[in-house]
Phi, psi and omega in degrees: 000150175294163183284336179237106185205170176244138179228136174258117184230143175287128181257237184297184189313312187231039181219154177237134181246146173260116185246150179236129173074179183293334178281355179056046176296119184282118178276311177204159177235139183233154176281328184249138180298316180302327179291318179296318179295318179298316177296316180297319178300318180295317179296315180298314182297317184287329183259358181059049180253181177257142181248132174238135177236131180290139174273190183299333183268002180085010176275133179285126179246123180289134179268140182288154184300327181294333181284351184266348182276158179250145178290153179284324180238135177256133179270000000 
């Protein structure tokens, strides 16, 4: 992984944390994974970083750049 990135990782039993960098600086913690991912996407998009999201097994999976953009119109 790059030295400056954002990662969404499962923490304690029922929470997801948004972490930054190799030191795993915790930015925020959420009860729901979609909320953590939405916040992480916004941070990544604004800072031009790389996003990793943990899968079911706790492995960090890099998200493609296209998944970080927001639609112009919401239906």
